[in-house]
C-alpha positions, 0 to 999 in steps of 0.5 A, a space after each residue: 473985491 468984485 468977482 465977474 461969473 465967466 462961462 466956461 467957454 470964456 476962460 477957454 478962450 482968455 486962456 488959450 489967448 494967454 498961452 498964445 500971447 505968451 509964447 509969440 511974445 516970449 518964443 525963448 521959452 519954448 525953445 528953451 523947454 524943446 532944448 530941455 527935453 530933447 537933452 533930457 531924452 538923450 542922457 536917457 538914450 544913452 543911459 540906456 544903450 550903457 546899462 550893461 547891468 553890471 556896476 562899477 566902483 564909485 571911483 571909477 565912474 567918478 574918476 569917469 567924470 574928471 577925465 
């Protein structure tokens, strides 16, 4: 296997081109990542909003989730 020495700048440019190419050709990857991030953020905000410091019984939580 041949090895090639490349400079840091050349490697940086190759990685940059690969990322741009991937995101251009596969926009769905970026869209999915943003959608997941937004859902995670909303879940975190909902958890913070609902955190009263009081605890619920497991049965109450399960029954709410089942509704």
